[in-house]
C-alpha positions in Angstrom: 15.6 -27.6 23.0 17.9 -24.8 22.0 16.6 -21.7 20.3 17.0 -21.5 16.5 18.5 -18.5 14.8 18.6 -19.8 11.3 18.0 -17.9 8.1 14.4 -19.0 7.9 13.7 -18.8 11.6 10.2 -17.4 12.5 8.9 -17.6 9.0 6.1 -20.2 9.4 3.4 -17.9 8.1 5.6 -15.5 6.1 7.0 -18.2 3.8 3.8 -20.2 3.3 1.4 -20.1 0.4 -2.1 -18.8 0.8 -5.2 -21.1 0.9 -5.8 -22.6 -2.6 -2.8 -20.9 -4.0 -0.3 -23.8 -3.9 1.4 -25.2 -6.9 3.7 -24.0 -9.6 4.2 -20.4 -10.5 2.3 -18.9 -13.4 4.2 -18.3 -16.6 3.2 -14.6 -16.5 5.4 -14.2 -13.5 8.5 -15.1 -15.5 7.4 -13.0 -18.5 6.8 -9.9 -16.3 8.6 -6.9 -17.9 10.8 -5.1 -15.3 12.9 -2.1 -16.2 15.5 -0.1 -14.3 13.8 2.5 -12.2 10.6 0.5 -11.6 9.1 0.1 -8.1 8.8 -3.5 -7.1 7.5 -5.3 -3.9 9.6 -8.1 -2.6 7.4 -11.1 -1.7 9.3 -14.3 -1.3 7.6 -17.3 -3.0 8.1 -20.3 -0.8 7.9 -22.8 -3.7 11.1 -21.5 -5.3 14.1 -21.7 -3.0 16.6 -20.3 -5.4 17.2 -16.6 -5.3 15.0 -16.1 -2.3 15.6 -12.9 -0.4 16.3 -12.8 3.3 13.2 -12.7 5.5 14.1 -9.1 6.6 13.3 -7.9 3.0 10.0 -9.7 2.7 7.2 -7.2 2.0 9.5 -4.3 1.3 9.3 -2.0 -1.7 12.4 -1.1 -3.6 13.6 0.4 -6.9 15.1 -1.8 -9.6 18.8 -0.9 -10.4 19.8 -3.9 -12.4 18.1 -6.5 -14.6 19.7 -9.9 -15.4 18.4 -12.9 -17.3 16.7 -14.5 -14.3 16.9 -11.9 -11.5 16.6 -8.2 -10.7 18.7 -6.0 -8.5 16.6 -4.0 -6.1 17.6 -1.0 -3.9 15.8 -1.4 -0.5 15.9 0.8 2.6 16.7 -1.1 5.8 16.7 0.2 9.4 20.1 -0.7 11.0 20.7 0.5 14.6 18.5 3.6 14.2 19.7 4.7 10.8 18.4 3.8 7.4 20.8 2.2 5.0 20.2 1.6 1.3 20.9 -2.1 0.6 21.3 -3.4 -2.9 20.1 -7.0 -3.2 19.6 -9.3 -6.2 16.3 -11.3 -6.1 15.0 -13.8 -8.6 12.0 -12.7 -10.6 9.7 -15.2 -8.9 10.0 -13.3 -5.6 9.2 -9.8 -7.1 5.9 -8.1 -7.9 5.2 -4.8 -9.6 4.4 -2.3 -7.0 1.2 -0.2 -7.0 2.7 2.5 -4.8 3.0 4.9 -7.7 -0.4 4.3 -9.4 -2.2 6.9 -7.4 0.5 9.5 -8.0 0.6 8.9 -11.7 -3.2 9.0 -11.9 -3.2 12.4 -10.1 -0.4 13.6 -12.4 -2.5 12.8 -15.5 -5.6 14.4 -14.1 -3.7 17.5 -13.1 -2.1 17.9 -16.5 -5.6 17.6 -18.1 -7.1 20.1 -15.7 -4.2 22.5 -16.4 -4.7 22.2 -20.1 -8.4 22.8 -19.7 -7.7 25.8 -17.5 -5.4 27.3 -20.1 -8.1 27.0 -22.8 -10.9 28.4 -20.7 -8.9 30.9 -18.6 -10.4 29.7 -15.3 -8.1 29.3 -12.3 -8.0 25.7 -11.1 -6.9 24.4 -7.7 -4.9 21.2 -8.0 -4.2 20.8 -4.3 -5.5 17.8 -2.4 -8.0 18.7 0.4 -8.9 16.5 3.3 -12.4 15.1 3.4 -14.6 17.7 5.0 -17.3 17.0 7.7 -20.8 16.5 6.5 -23.1 19.4 6.4 -25.6 19.8 9.3 -29.3 19.2 8.9 -32.5 18.9 10.9 -34.4 15.6 11.1 -38.1 16.0 10.4 -40.5 14.7 13.1 -42.7 11.8 12.1 -45.9 13.9 12.7 -45.0 16.4 10.1 -44.6 19.3 12.6 -41.4 21.2 12.2 -41.4 22.6 15.7 -38.1 22.2 17.6 -38.6 20.5 20.9 -36.1 21.2 23.7 -35.6 18.2 26.0 -34.7 18.9 29.6 -33.6 16.4 32.3 -36.1 15.9 35.2 -35.0 17.5 38.5 -33.7 14.9 41.0 -36.3 13.9 43.6 -35.4 11.8 46.6 -38.1 9.0 46.8 -37.5 7.9 50.3 
């Protein structure tokens, strides 16, 4: 049998609904408010064939540049022959989710602004930089008998038992 290179080739799992998630799309998906500049994730919904993005864009995150009555225009980066091109595609609203990629940044921004305001009031210098998780502090394990003597364990010298 000849090899297939169709538009939906090799999408058996990609364009399939999850377990117990089959059926029509929720109305909240259609009522989702999307504005220009929002970050969105492109996830093709297999139950709606209209306006489905190409499989190469499935799972990508992009920025909305246009909003129409039933679709959104999304700017997506695509790797083409070793260089990254900005592609502009229009995808129906069913195949788009609001991205959570900016949530952590926005949360940190709010916390930093609050910390700066507090520092201005109190006059204490505050460090807003992120620091990597440091290793745990060292400690001694108490022996079960209650003695706090440190015991040094040495290996036995090799003895040939011939």
